[in-house]
VEXKOL-46663 format. One record per residue (C-alpha): z, x, y; residue number from 1; residue in one letter. Coordinates in pm, 1 decimal. Layout:
<recs>
<rec><w>Z</w><u>X</u><v>Y</v><resi>NUM</resi><resn>A</resn></rec>
...
</recs>
This chain:
<recs>
<rec><w>0.0</w><u>0.0</u><v>0.0</v><resi>1</resi><resn>M</resn></rec>
<rec><w>91.1</w><u>277.6</u><v>246.5</v><resi>2</resi><resn>Q</resn></rec>
<rec><w>-240.5</w><u>458.7</u><v>197.4</v><resi>3</resi><resn>K</resn></rec>
<rec><w>-440.5</w><u>137.2</u><v>240.1</v><resi>4</resi><resn>A</resn></rec>
<rec><w>-238.1</w><u>43.9</u><v>547.5</v><resi>5</resi><resn>L</resn></rec>
<rec><w>-306.9</w><u>383.5</u><v>707.8</v><resi>6</resi><resn>R</resn></rec>
<rec><w>-677.7</w><u>382.0</u><v>619.8</v><resi>7</resi><resn>V</resn></rec>
<rec><w>-722.8</w><u>30.8</u><v>756.7</v><resi>8</resi><resn>G</resn></rec>
<rec><w>-540.7</w><u>116.6</u><v>1078.5</v><resi>9</resi><resn>I</resn></rec>
<rec><w>-749.9</w><u>431.5</u><v>1127.9</v><resi>10</resi><resn>A</resn></rec>
<rec><w>-1087.7</w><u>261.8</u><v>1081.1</v><resi>11</resi><resn>V</resn></rec>
<rec><w>-974.1</w><u>-35.3</u><v>1292.6</v><resi>12</resi><resn>F</resn></rec>
<rec><w>-894.1</w><u>204.8</u><v>1576.9</v><resi>13</resi><resn>N</resn></rec>
<rec><w>-1238.1</w><u>363.0</u><v>1531.7</v><resi>14</resi><resn>A</resn></rec>
<rec><w>-1393.4</w><u>19.7</u><v>1594.0</v><resi>15</resi><resn>G</resn></rec>
<rec><w>-1488.5</w><u>-65.1</u><v>1234.3</v><resi>16</resi><resn>D</resn></rec>
<rec><w>-1300.3</w><u>-392.2</u><v>1225.8</v><resi>17</resi><resn>Y</resn></rec>
<rec><w>-1458.9</w><u>-547.9</u><v>919.0</v><resi>18</resi><resn>H</resn></rec>
<rec><w>-1410.9</w><u>-225.0</u><v>723.3</v><resi>19</resi><resn>V</resn></rec>
<rec><w>-1040.4</w><u>-237.8</u><v>811.9</v><resi>20</resi><resn>A</resn></rec>
<rec><w>-1037.2</w><u>-588.9</u><v>664.4</v><resi>21</resi><resn>H</resn></rec>
<rec><w>-1186.0</w><u>-447.9</u><v>342.2</v><resi>22</resi><resn>E</resn></rec>
<rec><w>-934.6</w><u>-161.9</u><v>327.7</v><resi>23</resi><resn>A</resn></rec>
<rec><w>-642.9</w><u>-405.6</u><v>335.6</v><resi>24</resi><resn>W</resn></rec>
<rec><w>-785.9</w><u>-679.7</u><v>114.1</v><resi>25</resi><resn>E</resn></rec>
<rec><w>-757.8</w><u>-511.9</u><v>-228.2</v><resi>26</resi><resn>E</resn></rec>
<rec><w>-384.2</w><u>-429.2</u><v>-205.4</v><resi>27</resi><resn>P</resn></rec>
<rec><w>-316.0</w><u>-765.4</u><v>-40.1</v><resi>28</resi><resn>W</resn></rec>
<rec><w>-455.9</w><u>-949.1</u><v>-344.4</v><resi>29</resi><resn>L</resn></rec>
<rec><w>-196.8</w><u>-780.6</u><v>-568.1</v><resi>30</resi><resn>T</resn></rec>
<rec><w>105.1</w><u>-897.9</u><v>-363.5</v><resi>31</resi><resn>L</resn></rec>
<rec><w>313.7</w><u>-1207.7</u><v>-425.3</v><resi>32</resi><resn>A</resn></rec>
<rec><w>258.2</w><u>-1487.7</u><v>-174.4</v><resi>33</resi><resn>D</resn></rec>
<rec><w>506.3</w><u>-1509.7</u><v>108.4</v><resi>34</resi><resn>G</resn></rec>
<rec><w>655.4</w><u>-1162.7</u><v>80.4</v><resi>35</resi><resn>T</resn></rec>
<rec><w>685.0</w><u>-957.7</u><v>396.5</v><resi>36</resi><resn>S</resn></rec>
<rec><w>419.7</w><u>-709.4</u><v>284.8</v><resi>37</resi><resn>E</resn></rec>
<rec><w>183.4</w><u>-989.3</u><v>180.3</v><resi>38</resi><resn>E</resn></rec>
<rec><w>219.6</w><u>-1162.1</u><v>517.5</v><resi>39</resi><resn>R</resn></rec>
<rec><w>176.6</w><u>-829.7</u><v>698.7</v><resi>40</resi><resn>L</resn></rec>
<rec><w>-152.0</w><u>-749.0</u><v>525.4</v><resi>41</resi><resn>L</resn></rec>
<rec><w>-271.7</w><u>-1109.9</u><v>540.0</v><resi>42</resi><resn>H</resn></rec>
<rec><w>-205.5</w><u>-1120.4</u><v>913.1</v><resi>43</resi><resn>G</resn></rec>
<rec><w>-374.7</w><u>-786.0</u><v>975.5</v><resi>44</resi><resn>L</resn></rec>
<rec><w>-676.2</w><u>-891.8</u><v>767.7</v><resi>45</resi><resn>I</resn></rec>
<rec><w>-715.8</w><u>-1204.9</u><v>977.2</v><resi>46</resi><resn>Q</resn></rec>
<rec><w>-653.2</w><u>-1007.4</u><v>1297.6</v><resi>47</resi><resn>Y</resn></rec>
<rec><w>-937.1</w><u>-768.8</u><v>1210.5</v><resi>48</resi><resn>A</resn></rec>
<rec><w>-1160.7</w><u>-1062.0</u><v>1115.8</v><resi>49</resi><resn>A</resn></rec>
<rec><w>-1082.1</w><u>-1236.5</u><v>1445.3</v><resi>50</resi><resn>A</resn></rec>
<rec><w>-1183.0</w><u>-929.2</u><v>1645.2</v><resi>51</resi><resn>V</resn></rec>
<rec><w>-1495.6</w><u>-888.4</u><v>1429.9</v><resi>52</resi><resn>H</resn></rec>
<rec><w>-1600.5</w><u>-1249.5</u><v>1497.2</v><resi>53</resi><resn>H</resn></rec>
<rec><w>-1529.2</w><u>-1206.5</u><v>1866.5</v><resi>54</resi><resn>G</resn></rec>
<rec><w>-1756.1</w><u>-904.6</u><v>1887.9</v><resi>55</resi><resn>R</resn></rec>
<rec><w>-2026.1</w><u>-1126.3</u><v>1736.8</v><resi>56</resi><resn>R</resn></rec>
<rec><w>-1951.8</w><u>-1403.9</u><v>1988.6</v><resi>57</resi><resn>R</resn></rec>
<rec><w>-1838.6</w><u>-1648.8</u><v>1720.4</v><resi>58</resi><resn>N</resn></rec>
<rec><w>-1573.7</w><u>-1801.2</u><v>1944.6</v><resi>59</resi><resn>W</resn></rec>
<rec><w>-1468.8</w><u>-2093.3</u><v>1726.6</v><resi>60</resi><resn>S</resn></rec>
<rec><w>-1427.9</w><u>-1875.3</u><v>1418.5</v><resi>61</resi><resn>G</resn></rec>
<rec><w>-1238.1</w><u>-1621.0</u><v>1621.8</v><resi>62</resi><resn>Q</resn></rec>
<rec><w>-994.6</w><u>-1876.0</u><v>1765.6</v><resi>63</resi><resn>R</resn></rec>
<rec><w>-903.7</w><u>-2011.9</u><v>1422.9</v><resi>64</resi><resn>G</resn></rec>
<rec><w>-850.0</w><u>-1664.4</u><v>1280.3</v><resi>65</resi><resn>L</resn></rec>
<rec><w>-642.3</w><u>-1553.2</u><v>1580.0</v><resi>66</resi><resn>A</resn></rec>
<rec><w>-416.5</w><u>-1855.4</u><v>1540.5</v><resi>67</resi><resn>E</resn></rec>
<rec><w>-370.6</w><u>-1808.9</u><v>1165.9</v><resi>68</resi><resn>S</resn></rec>
<rec><w>-315.1</w><u>-1433.7</u><v>1202.6</v><resi>69</resi><resn>A</resn></rec>
<rec><w>-42.7</w><u>-1503.8</u><v>1457.4</v><resi>70</resi><resn>A</resn></rec>
<rec><w>117.1</w><u>-1749.9</u><v>1215.8</v><resi>71</resi><resn>D</resn></rec>
<rec><w>122.4</w><u>-1499.3</u><v>930.5</v><resi>72</resi><resn>Y</resn></rec>
<rec><w>268.2</w><u>-1224.1</u><v>1150.1</v><resi>73</resi><resn>L</resn></rec>
<rec><w>516.0</w><u>-1445.2</u><v>1337.8</v><resi>74</resi><resn>A</resn></rec>
<rec><w>817.2</w><u>-1370.6</u><v>1120.5</v><resi>75</resi><resn>A</resn></rec>
<rec><w>716.5</w><u>-1026.4</u><v>995.4</v><resi>76</resi><resn>V</resn></rec>
<rec><w>933.2</w><u>-735.3</u><v>1103.9</v><resi>77</resi><resn>E</resn></rec>
<rec><w>782.5</w><u>-403.3</u><v>1001.7</v><resi>78</resi><resn>D</resn></rec>
<rec><w>874.0</w><u>-101.3</u><v>1215.6</v><resi>79</resi><resn>P</resn></rec>
<rec><w>573.5</w><u>92.9</u><v>1088.6</v><resi>80</resi><resn>R</resn></rec>
<rec><w>326.1</w><u>-117.8</u><v>1287.7</v><resi>81</resi><resn>V</resn></rec>
<rec><w>327.6</w><u>-223.3</u><v>1654.7</v><resi>82</resi><resn>N</resn></rec>
<rec><w>332.4</w><u>-592.6</u><v>1569.3</v><resi>83</resi><resn>L</resn></rec>
<rec><w>468.6</w><u>-713.1</u><v>1904.3</v><resi>84</resi><resn>D</resn></rec>
<rec><w>150.5</w><u>-590.7</u><v>2075.9</v><resi>85</resi><resn>E</resn></rec>
<rec><w>-66.5</w><u>-743.0</u><v>1804.3</v><resi>86</resi><resn>V</resn></rec>
<rec><w>105.9</w><u>-1081.9</u><v>1831.5</v><resi>87</resi><resn>R</resn></rec>
<rec><w>77.6</w><u>-1081.9</u><v>2210.9</v><resi>88</resi><resn>A</resn></rec>
<rec><w>-295.3</w><u>-1000.7</u><v>2191.4</v><resi>89</resi><resn>Y</resn></rec>
<rec><w>-351.5</w><u>-1272.1</u><v>1930.2</v><resi>90</resi><resn>L</resn></rec>
<rec><w>-192.8</w><u>-1531.0</u><v>2157.6</v><resi>91</resi><resn>R</resn></rec>
<rec><w>-421.5</w><u>-1427.8</u><v>2444.0</v><resi>92</resi><resn>R</resn></rec>
<rec><w>-721.1</w><u>-1423.0</u><v>2211.8</v><resi>93</resi><resn>L</resn></rec>
<rec><w>-655.6</w><u>-1775.4</u><v>2086.2</v><resi>94</resi><resn>A</resn></rec>
<rec><w>-631.0</w><u>-1901.4</u><v>2445.6</v><resi>95</resi><resn>A</resn></rec>
<rec><w>-929.2</w><u>-1699.2</u><v>2571.9</v><resi>96</resi><resn>D</resn></rec>
<rec><w>-1172.7</w><u>-1613.3</u><v>2288.4</v><resi>97</resi><resn>P</resn></rec>
<rec><w>-1408.4</w><u>-1420.4</u><v>2516.4</v><resi>98</resi><resn>E</resn></rec>
<rec><w>-1131.6</w><u>-1165.6</u><v>2572.3</v><resi>99</resi><resn>L</resn></rec>
<rec><w>-1261.2</w><u>-978.7</u><v>2265.4</v><resi>100</resi><resn>A</resn></rec>
<rec><w>-1590.8</w><u>-922.2</u><v>2443.9</v><resi>101</resi><resn>E</resn></rec>
<rec><w>-1430.1</w><u>-799.9</u><v>2766.2</v><resi>102</resi><resn>R</resn></rec>
<rec><w>-1156.6</w><u>-579.8</u><v>2627.3</v><resi>103</resi><resn>R</resn></rec>
<rec><w>-1097.9</w><u>-383.1</u><v>2310.0</v><resi>104</resi><resn>R</resn></rec>
<rec><w>-794.0</w><u>-489.8</u><v>2108.3</v><resi>105</resi><resn>P</resn></rec>
<rec><w>-481.0</w><u>-276.6</u><v>2137.9</v><resi>106</resi><resn>P</resn></rec>
<rec><w>-486.4</w><u>25.0</u><v>1911.1</v><resi>107</resi><resn>A</resn></rec>
<rec><w>-277.7</w><u>-9.9</u><v>1598.8</v><resi>108</resi><resn>L</resn></rec>
<rec><w>3.3</w><u>240.0</u><v>1551.3</v><resi>109</resi><resn>R</resn></rec>
<rec><w>167.8</w><u>360.0</u><v>1232.7</v><resi>110</resi><resn>Y</resn></rec>
<rec><w>519.4</w><u>498.1</u><v>1275.2</v><resi>111</resi><resn>D</resn></rec>
<rec><w>447.5</w><u>531.6</u><v>1646.5</v><resi>112</resi><resn>G</resn></rec>
<rec><w>122.1</w><u>723.9</u><v>1595.0</v><resi>113</resi><resn>E</resn></rec>
<rec><w>-216.6</w><u>586.0</u><v>1698.4</v><resi>114</resi><resn>T</resn></rec>
<rec><w>-406.4</w><u>677.3</u><v>1385.4</v><resi>115</resi><resn>L</resn></rec>
<rec><w>-771.6</w><u>778.7</u><v>1392.1</v><resi>116</resi><resn>E</resn></rec>
<rec><w>-979.3</w><u>875.0</u><v>1086.2</v><resi>117</resi><resn>P</resn></rec>
<rec><w>-925.5</w><u>1242.1</u><v>1171.9</v><resi>118</resi><resn>T</resn></rec>
<rec><w>-551.4</w><u>1189.2</u><v>1118.1</v><resi>119</resi><resn>D</resn></rec>
<rec><w>-601.0</w><u>1086.3</u><v>755.1</v><resi>120</resi><resn>L</resn></rec>
<rec><w>-575.3</w><u>1306.3</u><v>450.1</v><resi>121</resi><resn>S</resn></rec>
<rec><w>-898.7</w><u>1390.3</u><v>271.6</v><resi>122</resi><resn>F</resn></rec>
<rec><w>-818.9</w><u>1122.5</u><v>12.8</v><resi>123</resi><resn>E</resn></rec>
<rec><w>-783.5</w><u>868.0</u><v>293.7</v><resi>124</resi><resn>G</resn></rec>
<rec><w>-1111.9</w><u>973.7</u><v>453.3</v><resi>125</resi><resn>V</resn></rec>
<rec><w>-1285.0</w><u>956.9</u><v>114.5</v><resi>126</resi><resn>A</resn></rec>
<rec><w>-1172.9</w><u>594.9</u><v>87.3</v><resi>127</resi><resn>T</resn></rec>
<rec><w>-1283.6</w><u>523.1</u><v>444.4</v><resi>128</resi><resn>A</resn></rec>
<rec><w>-1633.3</w><u>668.4</u><v>405.8</v><resi>129</resi><resn>V</resn></rec>
<rec><w>-1684.3</w><u>484.8</u><v>75.7</v><resi>130</resi><resn>T</resn></rec>
<rec><w>-1596.3</w><u>157.0</u><v>248.2</v><resi>131</resi><resn>L</resn></rec>
<rec><w>-1826.4</w><u>241.0</u><v>540.1</v><resi>132</resi><resn>L</resn></rec>
<rec><w>-2117.4</w><u>313.1</u><v>306.4</v><resi>133</resi><resn>A</resn></rec>
<rec><w>-2060.2</w><u>-22.1</u><v>136.7</v><resi>134</resi><resn>T</resn></rec>
<rec><w>-2039.1</w><u>-205.2</u><v>470.3</v><resi>135</resi><resn>E</resn></rec>
<rec><w>-2354.2</w><u>-70.5</u><v>638.5</v><resi>136</resi><resn>Y</resn></rec>
<rec><w>-2692.5</w><u>-95.2</u><v>467.4</v><resi>137</resi><resn>E</resn></rec>
<rec><w>-2828.6</w><u>205.7</u><v>655.2</v><resi>138</resi><resn>S</resn></rec>
<rec><w>-2602.3</w><u>438.5</u><v>455.0</v><resi>139</resi><resn>F</resn></rec>
<rec><w>-2681.9</w><u>500.3</u><v>89.6</v><resi>140</resi><resn>E</resn></rec>
<rec><w>-2368.5</w><u>471.4</u><v>-122.5</v><resi>141</resi><resn>A</resn></rec>
<rec><w>-2485.5</w><u>731.8</u><v>-376.5</v><resi>142</resi><resn>S</resn></rec>
<rec><w>-2531.1</w><u>990.5</u><v>-98.6</v><resi>143</resi><resn>V</resn></rec>
<rec><w>-2178.5</w><u>931.7</u><v>28.2</v><resi>144</resi><resn>V</resn></rec>
<rec><w>-2035.9</w><u>933.1</u><v>-325.2</v><resi>145</resi><resn>D</resn></rec>
<rec><w>-2196.3</w><u>1269.7</u><v>-398.5</v><resi>146</resi><resn>D</resn></rec>
<rec><w>-2081.4</w><u>1405.1</u><v>-62.2</v><resi>147</resi><resn>A</resn></rec>
<rec><w>-1723.6</w><u>1308.9</u><v>-151.5</v><resi>148</resi><resn>V</resn></rec>
<rec><w>-1760.7</w><u>1486.1</u><v>-487.1</v><resi>149</resi><resn>R</resn></rec>
<rec><w>-1899.5</w><u>1801.6</u><v>-327.5</v><resi>150</resi><resn>Y</resn></rec>
<rec><w>-1626.6</w><u>1793.0</u><v>-62.8</v><resi>151</resi><resn>A</resn></rec>
<rec><w>-1364.4</w><u>1776.8</u><v>-337.1</v><resi>152</resi><resn>G</resn></rec>
<rec><w>-1517.7</w><u>2086.0</u><v>-495.3</v><resi>153</resi><resn>E</resn></rec>
<rec><w>-1504.6</w><u>2261.2</u><v>-158.4</v><resi>154</resi><resn>E</resn></rec>
<rec><w>-1135.5</w><u>2184.8</u><v>-123.4</v><resi>155</resi><resn>L</resn></rec>
<rec><w>-1061.6</w><u>2313.8</u><v>-472.9</v><resi>156</resi><resn>E</resn></rec>
<rec><w>-1225.7</w><u>2644.4</u><v>-380.9</v><resi>157</resi><resn>A</resn></rec>
<rec><w>-1081.1</w><u>2654.2</u><v>-28.6</v><resi>158</resi><resn>D</resn></rec>
<rec><w>-873.2</w><u>2958.2</u><v>63.4</v><resi>159</resi><resn>S</resn></rec>
<rec><w>-760.5</w><u>2831.8</u><v>406.4</v><resi>160</resi><resn>S</resn></rec>
<rec><w>-390.7</w><u>2878.9</u><v>487.2</v><resi>161</resi><resn>P</resn></rec>
<rec><w>-170.0</w><u>2594.0</u><v>375.1</v><resi>162</resi><resn>E</resn></rec>
<rec><w>-129.5</w><u>2336.0</u><v>648.8</v><resi>163</resi><resn>G</resn></rec>
<rec><w>-474.3</w><u>2389.3</u><v>803.1</v><resi>164</resi><resn>T</resn></rec>
<rec><w>-600.6</w><u>2043.3</u><v>914.3</v><resi>165</resi><resn>P</resn></rec>
<rec><w>-875.4</w><u>1932.6</u><v>679.4</v><resi>166</resi><resn>Q</resn></rec>
<rec><w>-1064.5</w><u>1769.7</u><v>966.8</v><resi>167</resi><resn>R</resn></rec>
<rec><w>-1144.2</w><u>2120.0</u><v>1094.5</v><resi>168</resi><resn>R</resn></rec>
<rec><w>-1311.0</w><u>2217.5</u><v>769.0</v><resi>169</resi><resn>S</resn></rec>
<rec><w>-1677.9</w><u>2299.8</u><v>760.6</v><resi>170</resi><resn>R</resn></rec>
<rec><w>-1931.9</w><u>2182.5</u><v>507.7</v><resi>171</resi><resn>G</resn></rec>
<rec><w>-1903.8</w><u>1847.9</u><v>335.6</v><resi>172</resi><resn>F</resn></rec>
<rec><w>-1536.7</w><u>1800.2</u><v>422.0</v><resi>173</resi><resn>V</resn></rec>
<rec><w>-1594.4</w><u>1836.1</u><v>794.6</v><resi>174</resi><resn>G</resn></rec>
<rec><w>-1902.5</w><u>1614.1</u><v>787.9</v><resi>175</resi><resn>M</resn></rec>
<rec><w>-1713.5</w><u>1337.2</u><v>608.7</v><resi>176</resi><resn>L</resn></rec>
<rec><w>-1435.9</w><u>1343.0</u><v>867.9</v><resi>177</resi><resn>F</resn></rec>
<rec><w>-1700.0</w><u>1325.2</u><v>1143.4</v><resi>178</resi><resn>A</resn></rec>
<rec><w>-1881.7</w><u>1042.2</u><v>964.5</v><resi>179</resi><resn>F</resn></rec>
<rec><w>-1564.5</w><u>835.5</u><v>946.1</v><resi>180</resi><resn>A</resn></rec>
<rec><w>-1447.3</w><u>904.7</u><v>1299.9</v><resi>181</resi><resn>A</resn></rec>
<rec><w>-1750.7</w><u>901.2</u><v>1529.1</v><resi>182</resi><resn>D</resn></rec>
<rec><w>-1928.1</w><u>564.4</u><v>1538.3</v><resi>183</resi><resn>R</resn></rec>
<rec><w>-2165.8</w><u>676.1</u><v>1813.9</v><resi>184</resi><resn>D</resn></rec>
<rec><w>-2287.6</w><u>980.3</u><v>1621.5</v><resi>185</resi><resn>Q</resn></rec>
<rec><w>-2246.1</w><u>840.9</u><v>1269.5</v><resi>186</resi><resn>R</resn></rec>
<rec><w>-2617.1</w><u>798.4</u><v>1199.4</v><resi>187</resi><resn>S</resn></rec>
<rec><w>-2685.4</w><u>1157.7</u><v>1301.4</v><resi>188</resi><resn>L</resn></rec>
<rec><w>-2396.5</w><u>1283.4</u><v>1090.9</v><resi>189</resi><resn>V</resn></rec>
<rec><w>-2527.8</w><u>1082.5</u><v>795.9</v><resi>190</resi><resn>Y</resn></rec>
<rec><w>-2872.1</w><u>1241.9</u><v>826.4</v><resi>191</resi><resn>E</resn></rec>
<rec><w>-2709.9</w><u>1586.6</u><v>814.4</v><resi>192</resi><resn>R</resn></rec>
<rec><w>-2499.6</w><u>1475.0</u><v>521.1</v><resi>193</resi><resn>L</resn></rec>
<rec><w>-2801.4</w><u>1339.1</u><v>335.9</v><resi>194</resi><resn>R</resn></rec>
<rec><w>-2989.2</w><u>1665.4</u><v>387.1</v><resi>195</resi><resn>G</resn></rec>
<rec><w>-2700.1</w><u>1872.3</u><v>253.0</v><resi>196</resi><resn>H</resn></rec>
<rec><w>-2655.2</w><u>1638.3</u><v>-43.4</v><resi>197</resi><resn>V</resn></rec>
<rec><w>-3026.7</w><u>1662.5</u><v>-123.1</v><resi>198</resi><resn>G</resn></rec>
<rec><w>-3014.5</w><u>2042.7</u><v>-124.5</v><resi>199</resi><resn>R</resn></rec>
<rec><w>-2701.1</w><u>2046.4</u><v>-339.1</v><resi>200</resi><resn>R</resn></rec>
<rec><w>-2857.4</w><u>1805.8</u><v>-586.3</v><resi>201</resi><resn>R</resn></rec>
<rec><w>-3162.9</w><u>2032.4</u><v>-609.8</v><resi>202</resi><resn>S</resn></rec>
<rec><w>-2939.2</w><u>2331.7</u><v>-679.8</v><resi>203</resi><resn>E</resn></rec>
<rec><w>-2763.0</w><u>2140.4</u><v>-954.7</v><resi>204</resi><resn>E</resn></rec>
<rec><w>-3097.5</w><u>2035.3</u><v>-1102.7</v><resi>205</resi><resn>S</resn></rec>
<rec><w>-3223.6</w><u>2395.9</u><v>-1102.4</v><resi>206</resi><resn>D</resn></rec>
<rec><w>-2909.0</w><u>2518.1</u><v>-1279.1</v><resi>207</resi><resn>V</resn></rec>
<rec><w>-2931.0</w><u>2238.5</u><v>-1533.7</v><resi>208</resi><resn>S</resn></rec>
<rec><w>-3293.3</w><u>2328.3</u><v>-1607.2</v><resi>209</resi><resn>A</resn></rec>
<rec><w>-3188.0</w><u>2680.7</u><v>-1709.0</v><resi>210</resi><resn>L</resn></rec>
<rec><w>-3005.0</w><u>2539.8</u><v>-2008.6</v><resi>211</resi><resn>F</resn></rec>
<rec><w>-3276.5</w><u>2308.6</u><v>-2134.1</v><resi>212</resi><resn>E</resn></rec>
</recs>
């Protein structure tokens, strides 16, 4: 639950609201109805969906989701997340649906930190980029899957000092962090990623051919 909560918060803050919804949905489905954690994730899922609909100018859908999200979060007390700000924004959103078009929602915080994808562990970023590739048709899932695999191999062979932020890594690891974090440059990063994956696949094919 903690990993999914952090991943969803990070991609929400990057502006990928529907992807945040997807990050929270799987763990939410495993929780018993009415528990604090279930209501927290249910409310955040509907919050992200409300913002997503607002960005698409679906005002009626947004209003209903904002109201139901506020209901789910009304009695939830979780110090990890800045729920007071979320609830206040949801009330304004329900009263003025076009607010989502004029102003970005407040950033979500986890333990007081405004998380971005670059604040995640590699495992968290791997989850985020897999969700992004599933969400957007312009990104081929198999390319991203192979990039995650190659990045894992890089980390296994990495000799960087312990504690070095993984977001500063070069190669596949660095490109995956950039892909998750930078919406404006994501398509360009993907093209670089696809080129590197293609070359790595060719290398693997050449090595495999030696043993045939």
